[in-house]
N, CA, C and O atoms as CSV, one atom per row, in Angstrom:
chain,resi,resn,atom,element,x,y,z
A,1,MET,N,N,3.185,32.338,29.605
A,1,MET,CA,C,4.611,32.095,29.638
A,1,MET,C,C,5.260,32.793,30.825
A,1,MET,O,O,6.243,32.304,31.381
A,2,GLU,N,N,4.712,33.926,31.203
A,2,GLU,CA,C,5.348,34.660,32.296
A,2,GLU,C,C,5.335,33.872,33.603
A,2,GLU,O,O,6.190,34.084,34.462
A,3,TYR,N,N,4.377,32.969,33.759
A,3,TYR,CA,C,4.330,32.141,34.965
A,3,TYR,C,C,5.507,31.159,34.964
A,3,TYR,O,O,6.154,30.951,35.990
A,4,ILE,N,N,5.770,30.572,33.825
A,4,ILE,CA,C,6.900,29.641,33.691
A,4,ILE,C,C,8.215,30.392,33.878
A,4,ILE,O,O,9.126,29.916,34.555
A,5,TYR,N,N,8.300,31.567,33.269
A,5,TYR,CA,C,9.518,32.357,33.404
A,5,TYR,C,C,9.781,32.732,34.858
A,5,TYR,O,O,10.929,32.740,35.301
A,6,SER,N,N,8.737,33.037,35.588
A,6,SER,CA,C,8.936,33.388,36.998
A,6,SER,C,C,9.502,32.195,37.764
A,6,SER,O,O,10.357,32.365,38.633
A,7,ALA,N,N,9.032,30.997,37.449
A,7,ALA,CA,C,9.572,29.798,38.099
A,7,ALA,C,C,11.027,29.578,37.697
A,7,ALA,O,O,11.846,29.171,38.521
A,8,MET,N,N,11.348,29.844,36.448
A,8,MET,CA,C,12.738,29.686,35.997
A,8,MET,C,C,13.664,30.692,36.669
A,8,MET,O,O,14.806,30.369,36.998
A,9,ILE,N,N,13.173,31.908,36.870
A,9,ILE,CA,C,13.970,32.925,37.567
A,9,ILE,C,C,14.247,32.478,39.000
A,9,ILE,O,O,15.376,32.571,39.483
A,10,LEU,N,N,13.212,31.997,39.669
A,10,LEU,CA,C,13.396,31.518,41.041
A,10,LEU,C,C,14.375,30.355,41.078
A,10,LEU,O,O,15.229,30.293,41.963
A,11,HIS,N,N,14.263,29.451,40.146
A,11,HIS,CA,C,15.179,28.306,40.090
A,11,HIS,C,C,16.615,28.782,39.865
A,11,HIS,O,O,17.536,28.319,40.538
A,12,SER,N,N,16.804,29.700,38.923
A,12,SER,CA,C,18.140,30.219,38.627
A,12,SER,C,C,18.756,30.927,39.826
A,12,SER,O,O,19.969,30.879,40.030
A,13,ALA,N,N,17.914,31.583,40.617
A,13,ALA,CA,C,18.393,32.293,41.800
A,13,ALA,C,C,18.586,31.357,42.993
A,13,ALA,O,O,19.062,31.782,44.045
A,14,GLY,N,N,18.220,30.094,42.834
A,14,GLY,CA,C,18.371,29.140,43.919
A,14,GLY,C,C,17.306,29.290,45.000
A,14,GLY,O,O,17.489,28.849,46.135
A,15,LYS,N,N,16.205,29.913,44.636
A,15,LYS,CA,C,15.114,30.135,45.594
A,15,LYS,C,C,14.061,29.052,45.439
A,15,LYS,O,O,13.956,28.408,44.395
A,16,GLU,N,N,13.287,28.863,46.494
A,16,GLU,CA,C,12.188,27.904,46.455
A,16,GLU,C,C,11.033,28.485,45.627
A,16,GLU,O,O,10.717,29.671,45.727
A,17,ILE,N,N,10.422,27.641,44.823
A,17,ILE,CA,C,9.315,28.083,43.976
A,17,ILE,C,C,8.028,27.921,44.769
A,17,ILE,O,O,7.466,26.831,44.869
A,18,THR,N,N,7.579,29.039,45.330
A,18,THR,CA,C,6.349,29.048,46.123
A,18,THR,C,C,5.334,29.970,45.463
A,18,THR,O,O,5.673,30.775,44.595
A,19,GLU,N,N,4.090,29.837,45.889
A,19,GLU,CA,C,3.034,30.695,45.340
A,19,GLU,C,C,3.349,32.160,45.601
A,19,GLU,O,O,3.166,33.005,44.725
A,20,ASP,N,N,3.817,32.459,46.794
A,20,ASP,CA,C,4.126,33.838,47.167
A,20,ASP,C,C,5.266,34.391,46.308
A,20,ASP,O,O,5.200,35.525,45.833
A,21,ALA,N,N,6.309,33.585,46.113
A,21,ALA,CA,C,7.463,34.047,45.337
A,21,ALA,C,C,7.086,34.287,43.876
A,21,ALA,O,O,7.492,35.287,43.284
A,22,VAL,N,N,6.310,33.370,43.294
A,22,VAL,CA,C,5.882,33.525,41.898
A,22,VAL,C,C,5.012,34.774,41.763
A,22,VAL,O,O,5.171,35.544,40.815
A,23,SER,N,N,4.102,34.974,42.698
A,23,SER,CA,C,3.224,36.147,42.663
A,23,SER,C,C,4.020,37.440,42.759
A,23,SER,O,O,3.705,38.414,42.075
A,24,LYS,N,N,5.045,37.456,43.599
A,24,LYS,CA,C,5.871,38.670,43.744
A,24,LYS,C,C,6.620,38.981,42.452
A,24,LYS,O,O,6.714,40.143,42.056
A,25,ILE,N,N,7.141,37.974,41.805
A,25,ILE,CA,C,7.864,38.204,40.542
A,25,ILE,C,C,6.909,38.721,39.477
A,25,ILE,O,O,7.236,39.659,38.751
A,26,LEU,N,N,5.744,38.122,39.381
A,26,LEU,CA,C,4.764,38.564,38.391
A,26,LEU,C,C,4.341,40.005,38.650
A,26,LEU,O,O,4.230,40.800,37.716
A,27,THR,N,N,4.105,40.343,39.920
A,27,THR,CA,C,3.710,41.704,40.275
A,27,THR,C,C,4.825,42.684,39.922
A,27,THR,O,O,4.563,43.767,39.400
A,28,ALA,N,N,6.068,42.302,40.208
A,28,ALA,CA,C,7.208,43.170,39.891
A,28,ALA,C,C,7.341,43.385,38.386
A,28,ALA,O,O,7.845,44.416,37.943
A,29,ALA,N,N,6.884,42.404,37.603
A,29,ALA,CA,C,6.951,42.524,36.147
A,29,ALA,C,C,5.750,43.259,35.563
A,29,ALA,O,O,5.666,43.472,34.354
A,30,GLY,N,N,4.825,43.641,36.434
A,30,GLY,CA,C,3.660,44.378,35.967
A,30,GLY,C,C,2.517,43.485,35.532
A,30,GLY,O,O,1.610,43.939,34.833
A,31,VAL,N,N,2.544,42.218,35.935
A,31,VAL,CA,C,1.487,41.273,35.583
A,31,VAL,C,C,0.644,41.019,36.824
A,31,VAL,O,O,1.172,40.765,37.907
A,32,LYS,N,N,-0.675,41.089,36.653
A,32,LYS,CA,C,-1.554,40.779,37.779
A,32,LYS,C,C,-1.658,39.264,37.886
A,32,LYS,O,O,-2.227,38.621,37.004
A,33,PRO,N,N,-1.110,38.679,38.970
A,33,PRO,CA,C,-1.104,37.217,39.073
A,33,PRO,C,C,-2.499,36.629,39.251
A,33,PRO,O,O,-3.311,37.143,40.020
A,34,ASP,N,N,-2.759,35.560,38.540
A,34,ASP,CA,C,-3.993,34.790,38.671
A,34,ASP,C,C,-3.703,33.703,39.701
A,34,ASP,O,O,-2.882,32.817,39.463
A,35,THR,N,N,-4.378,33.774,40.839
A,35,THR,CA,C,-4.115,32.866,41.956
A,35,THR,C,C,-4.234,31.407,41.539
A,35,THR,O,O,-3.418,30.581,41.948
A,36,ALA,N,N,-5.223,31.082,40.746
A,36,ALA,CA,C,-5.425,29.691,40.318
A,36,ALA,C,C,-4.255,29.208,39.461
A,36,ALA,O,O,-3.797,28.075,39.614
A,37,ARG,N,N,-3.784,30.046,38.580
A,37,ARG,CA,C,-2.656,29.674,37.716
A,37,ARG,C,C,-1.377,29.532,38.522
A,37,ARG,O,O,-0.571,28.640,38.258
A,38,VAL,N,N,-1.184,30.405,39.501
A,38,VAL,CA,C,0.005,30.320,40.346
A,38,VAL,C,C,-0.029,29.009,41.142
A,38,VAL,O,O,0.989,28.325,41.247
A,39,LYS,N,N,-1.180,28.660,41.697
A,39,LYS,CA,C,-1.315,27.408,42.453
A,39,LYS,C,C,-1.080,26.208,41.540
A,39,LYS,O,O,-0.400,25.258,41.929
A,40,ALA,N,N,-1.632,26.243,40.346
A,40,ALA,CA,C,-1.460,25.143,39.408
A,40,ALA,C,C,0.017,24.972,39.032
A,40,ALA,O,O,0.513,23.850,38.930
A,41,LEU,N,N,0.707,26.088,38.829
A,41,LEU,CA,C,2.122,26.034,38.474
A,41,LEU,C,C,2.942,25.416,39.596
A,41,LEU,O,O,3.721,24.491,39.368
A,42,THR,N,N,2.765,25.926,40.798
A,42,THR,CA,C,3.566,25.418,41.911
A,42,THR,C,C,3.237,23.950,42.193
A,42,THR,O,O,4.127,23.175,42.542
A,43,ALA,N,N,1.981,23.567,42.047
A,43,ALA,CA,C,1.601,22.172,42.270
A,43,ALA,C,C,2.210,21.262,41.206
A,43,ALA,O,O,2.644,20.152,41.513
A,44,SER,N,N,2.243,21.723,39.966
A,44,SER,CA,C,2.780,20.890,38.889
A,44,SER,C,C,4.300,20.773,38.959
A,44,SER,O,O,4.871,19.825,38.418
A,45,LEU,N,N,4.955,21.715,39.613
A,45,LEU,CA,C,6.414,21.667,39.716
A,45,LEU,C,C,6.903,20.934,40.962
A,45,LEU,O,O,8.106,20.739,41.133
A,46,GLU,N,N,5.987,20.529,41.828
A,46,GLU,CA,C,6.369,19.799,43.034
A,46,GLU,C,C,7.031,18.491,42.654
A,46,GLU,O,O,6.461,17.691,41.912
A,47,GLY,N,N,8.228,18.274,43.159
A,47,GLY,CA,C,8.942,17.031,42.907
A,47,GLY,C,C,9.610,16.956,41.544
A,47,GLY,O,O,10.165,15.914,41.198
A,48,VAL,N,N,9.574,18.010,40.771
A,48,VAL,CA,C,10.191,18.020,39.444
A,48,VAL,C,C,11.618,18.542,39.563
A,48,VAL,O,O,11.860,19.563,40.207
A,49,ASP,N,N,12.560,17.839,38.943
A,49,ASP,CA,C,13.938,18.300,38.887
A,49,ASP,C,C,14.040,19.259,37.699
A,49,ASP,O,O,14.172,18.832,36.552
A,50,ILE,N,N,13.979,20.538,37.984
A,50,ILE,CA,C,13.918,21.542,36.915
A,50,ILE,C,C,15.193,21.541,36.079
A,50,ILE,O,O,15.135,21.706,34.861
A,51,ALA,N,N,16.337,21.357,36.721
A,51,ALA,CA,C,17.599,21.337,35.974
A,51,ALA,C,C,17.594,20.200,34.949
A,51,ALA,O,O,18.016,20.388,33.808
A,52,GLU,N,N,17.121,19.039,35.351
A,52,GLU,CA,C,17.051,17.899,34.433
A,52,GLU,C,C,16.036,18.151,33.327
A,52,GLU,O,O,16.275,17.805,32.170
A,53,ALA,N,N,14.914,18.748,33.675
A,53,ALA,CA,C,13.886,19.056,32.675
A,53,ALA,C,C,14.415,20.053,31.641
A,53,ALA,O,O,14.095,19.949,30.456
A,54,MET,N,N,15.211,21.000,32.081
A,54,MET,CA,C,15.769,21.982,31.148
A,54,MET,C,C,16.799,21.329,30.229
A,54,MET,O,O,16.869,21.670,29.048
A,55,LYS,N,N,17.598,20.400,30.748
A,55,LYS,CA,C,18.567,19.691,29.900
A,55,LYS,C,C,17.840,18.884,28.832
A,55,LYS,O,O,18.247,18.870,27.670
A,56,THR,N,N,16.770,18.218,29.226
A,56,THR,CA,C,15.991,17.411,28.292
A,56,THR,C,C,15.335,18.295,27.240
A,56,THR,O,O,15.294,17.932,26.065
A,57,ALA,N,N,14.825,19.445,27.649
A,57,ALA,CA,C,14.158,20.360,26.717
A,57,ALA,C,C,15.144,20.925,25.719
A,57,ALA,O,O,14.784,21.150,24.564
A,58,VAL,N,N,16.369,21.160,26.127
A,58,VAL,CA,C,17.384,21.703,25.226
A,58,VAL,C,C,17.824,20.641,24.235
A,58,VAL,O,O,18.120,20.962,23.084
A,59,ALA,N,N,17.875,19.387,24.654
A,59,ALA,CA,C,18.321,18.309,23.775
A,59,ALA,C,C,17.259,17.917,22.760
A,59,ALA,O,O,17.605,17.427,21.686
A,60,ALA,N,N,16.001,18.112,23.055
A,60,ALA,CA,C,14.922,17.680,22.173
A,60,ALA,C,C,14.944,18.355,20.799
A,60,ALA,O,O,14.772,17.655,19.801
A,61,PRO,N,N,15.145,19.673,20.686
A,61,PRO,CA,C,15.138,20.276,19.347
A,61,PRO,C,C,16.260,19.775,18.447
A,61,PRO,O,O,16.127,19.827,17.225
A,62,ALA,N,N,17.364,19.290,19.016
A,62,ALA,CA,C,18.460,18.798,18.192
A,62,ALA,C,C,18.052,17.550,17.426
A,62,ALA,O,O,18.584,17.293,16.346
A,63,ALA,N,N,17.135,16.783,17.951
A,63,ALA,CA,C,16.701,15.563,17.281
A,63,ALA,C,C,15.723,15.848,16.151
A,63,ALA,O,O,15.616,15.037,15.231
A,64,ALA,N,N,15.026,16.935,16.181
A,64,ALA,CA,C,14.016,17.239,15.170
A,64,ALA,C,C,14.606,17.390,13.767
A,64,ALA,O,O,14.034,16.828,12.833
A,65,PRO,N,N,15.715,18.113,13.556
A,65,PRO,CA,C,16.241,18.223,12.197
A,65,PRO,C,C,16.665,16.883,11.606
A,65,PRO,O,O,16.578,16.696,10.393
A,66,ALA,N,N,17.115,15.961,12.425
A,66,ALA,CA,C,17.514,14.655,11.910
A,66,ALA,C,C,16.316,13.933,11.309
A,66,ALA,O,O,16.440,13.277,10.274
A,67,ALA,N,N,15.172,14.048,11.942
A,67,ALA,CA,C,13.968,13.420,11.410
A,67,ALA,C,C,13.551,14.085,10.105
A,67,ALA,O,O,13.091,13.416,9.180
A,68,ALA,N,N,13.708,15.377,10.035
A,68,ALA,CA,C,13.349,16.103,8.815
A,68,ALA,C,C,14.303,15.751,7.682
A,68,ALA,O,O,13.909,15.776,6.516
A,69,ALA,N,N,15.530,15.430,8.001
A,69,ALA,CA,C,16.494,15.087,6.969
A,69,ALA,C,C,16.103,13.789,6.260
A,69,ALA,O,O,16.481,13.583,5.106
A,70,GLY,N,N,15.365,12.927,6.921
A,70,GLY,CA,C,14.930,11.675,6.313
A,70,GLY,C,C,13.831,11.866,5.289
A,70,GLY,O,O,13.613,10.981,4.461
A,71,ALA,N,N,13.147,12.962,5.315
A,71,ALA,CA,C,12.033,13.193,4.406
A,71,ALA,C,C,12.454,13.223,2.935
A,71,ALA,O,O,11.754,12.635,2.110
A,72,PRO,N,N,13.562,13.877,2.560
A,72,PRO,CA,C,13.939,13.868,1.144
A,72,PRO,C,C,14.223,12.469,0.614
A,72,PRO,O,O,14.013,12.204,-0.570
A,73,ALA,N,N,14.694,11.577,1.466
A,73,ALA,CA,C,14.953,10.211,1.014
A,73,ALA,C,C,13.653,9.553,0.560
A,73,ALA,O,O,13.637,8.831,-0.437
A,74,ALA,N,N,12.587,9.796,1.272
A,74,ALA,CA,C,11.296,9.255,0.874
A,74,ALA,C,C,10.841,9.871,-0.445
A,74,ALA,O,O,10.236,9.191,-1.274
A,75,ALA,N,N,11.124,11.130,-0.637
A,75,ALA,CA,C,10.743,11.801,-1.875
A,75,ALA,C,C,11.545,11.243,-3.051
A,75,ALA,O,O,11.025,11.143,-4.162
A,76,ASP,N,N,12.809,10.881,-2.813
A,76,ASP,CA,C,13.637,10.324,-3.878
A,76,ASP,C,C,13.086,8.984,-4.355
A,76,ASP,O,O,13.194,8.668,-5.540
A,77,LYS,N,N,12.507,8.200,-3.472
A,77,LYS,CA,C,11.955,6.909,-3.852
A,77,LYS,C,C,10.800,7.082,-4.826
A,77,LYS,O,O,10.614,6.255,-5.719
A,78,LYS,N,N,10.031,8.136,-4.665
A,78,LYS,CA,C,8.928,8.386,-5.584
A,78,LYS,C,C,9.457,8.722,-6.976
A,78,LYS,O,O,8.824,8.395,-7.980
A,79,LYS,N,N,10.607,9.369,-7.036
A,79,LYS,CA,C,11.170,9.785,-8.319
A,79,LYS,C,C,11.699,8.598,-9.121
A,79,LYS,O,O,11.961,8.745,-10.315
A,80,GLU,N,N,11.862,7.446,-8.514
A,80,GLU,CA,C,12.414,6.286,-9.195
A,80,GLU,C,C,11.395,5.576,-10.078
A,80,GLU,O,O,11.666,4.473,-10.552
A,81,GLU,N,N,10.253,6.166,-10.308
A,81,GLU,CA,C,9.258,5.584,-11.195
A,81,GLU,C,C,9.808,5.575,-12.611
A,81,GLU,O,O,10.660,6.398,-12.946
A,82,PRO,N,N,9.338,4.662,-13.443
A,82,PRO,CA,C,9.850,4.605,-14.818
A,82,PRO,C,C,9.584,5.920,-15.550
A,82,PRO,O,O,8.486,6.475,-15.507
A,83,GLU,N,N,10.623,6.387,-16.216
A,83,GLU,CA,C,10.505,7.644,-16.952
A,83,GLU,C,C,9.965,7.371,-18.352
A,83,GLU,O,O,10.096,6.269,-18.885
A,84,GLU,N,N,9.363,8.387,-18.926
A,84,GLU,CA,C,8.889,8.270,-20.303
A,84,GLU,C,C,10.103,8.249,-21.215
A,84,GLU,O,O,11.128,8.853,-20.901
A,85,PRO,N,N,9.996,7.569,-22.328
A,85,PRO,CA,C,11.146,7.528,-23.243
A,85,PRO,C,C,11.454,8.932,-23.762
A,85,PRO,O,O,10.556,9.711,-24.080
A,86,LYS,N,N,12.743,9.225,-23.835
A,86,LYS,CA,C,13.151,10.550,-24.307
A,86,LYS,C,C,13.067,10.606,-25.825
A,86,LYS,O,O,13.419,9.661,-26.531
A,87,VAL,N,N,12.596,11.730,-26.290
A,87,VAL,CA,C,12.425,11.937,-27.731
A,87,VAL,C,C,13.424,13.001,-28.159
A,87,VAL,O,O,13.548,14.037,-27.506
A,88,SER,N,N,14.134,12.749,-29.251
A,88,SER,CA,C,15.104,13.729,-29.748
A,88,SER,C,C,14.361,14.929,-30.329
A,88,SER,O,O,13.163,14.867,-30.605
A,89,GLU,N,N,15.093,16.005,-30.505
A,89,GLU,CA,C,14.483,17.218,-31.064
A,89,GLU,C,C,13.934,16.963,-32.474
A,89,GLU,O,O,12.883,17.488,-32.839
A,90,GLU,N,N,14.648,16.160,-33.257
A,90,GLU,CA,C,14.203,15.881,-34.623
A,90,GLU,C,C,12.887,15.108,-34.614
A,90,GLU,O,O,11.993,15.382,-35.415
A,91,GLU,N,N,12.776,14.143,-33.705
A,91,GLU,CA,C,11.549,13.369,-33.623
A,91,GLU,C,C,10.389,14.242,-33.161
A,91,GLU,O,O,9.260,14.094,-33.630
A,92,ALA,N,N,10.682,15.157,-32.232
A,92,ALA,CA,C,9.647,16.047,-31.743
A,92,ALA,C,C,9.200,17.004,-32.865
A,92,ALA,O,O,8.009,17.282,-33.008
A,93,ALA,N,N,10.154,17.498,-33.647
A,93,ALA,CA,C,9.808,18.396,-34.740
A,93,ALA,C,C,8.979,17.656,-35.797
A,93,ALA,O,O,8.043,18.215,-36.368
A,94,ALA,N,N,9.336,16.398,-36.046
A,94,ALA,CA,C,8.581,15.624,-37.041
A,94,ALA,C,C,7.158,15.394,-36.559
A,94,ALA,O,O,6.217,15.396,-37.352
A,95,GLY,N,N,7.008,15.200,-35.270
A,95,GLY,CA,C,5.676,15.013,-34.710
A,95,GLY,C,C,4.859,16.285,-34.820
A,95,GLY,O,O,3.661,16.214,-35.094
A,96,LEU,N,N,5.459,17.436,-34.617
A,96,LEU,CA,C,4.758,18.711,-34.741
A,96,LEU,C,C,4.361,18.970,-36.184
A,96,LEU,O,O,3.297,19.530,-36.447
A,97,GLY,N,N,5.222,18.561,-37.133
A,97,GLY,CA,C,4.925,18.741,-38.549
A,97,GLY,C,C,3.659,17.972,-38.940
A,97,GLY,O,O,2.906,18.414,-39.807
A,98,ALA,N,N,3.432,16.838,-38.309
A,98,ALA,CA,C,2.263,16.036,-38.628
A,98,ALA,C,C,0.979,16.763,-38.237
A,98,ALA,O,O,-0.079,16.501,-38.810
A,99,LEU,N,N,1.062,17.675,-37.265
A,99,LEU,CA,C,-0.105,18.430,-36.846
A,99,LEU,C,C,-0.577,19.375,-37.958
A,99,LEU,O,O,-1.773,19.635,-38.095
A,100,PHE,N,N,0.373,19.882,-38.747
A,100,PHE,CA,C,0.026,20.893,-39.737
A,100,PHE,C,C,-0.011,20.342,-41.170
A,100,PHE,O,O,-0.336,21.067,-42.111
A,101,GLY,N,N,0.300,19.150,-41.314
A,101,GLY,CA,C,0.462,18.768,-42.655
A,101,GLY,C,C,-0.175,17.663,-43.257
A,101,GLY,O,O,0.028,17.403,-44.443
């Protein structure tokens, strides 16, 4: 995550996201930068509009609760199965009496 955060810091500061800049931020944070990971990060961010990606990422979690809200409706459909006939207390007591008598 610290590699992504370093890119976000550079973006927020209006700086270009380069291998050297990412490595310097990681070093300043006390992380020994992995050259391969730094290269992979900078290569994957080439041509990406980070501001747009961040807007999309922020909007995505808002849609998740709406999908979860639909789940109880499906559960309610299962409950619509025919119920067993209700027995009054007197009928239940009479049935219990038959066990002992």
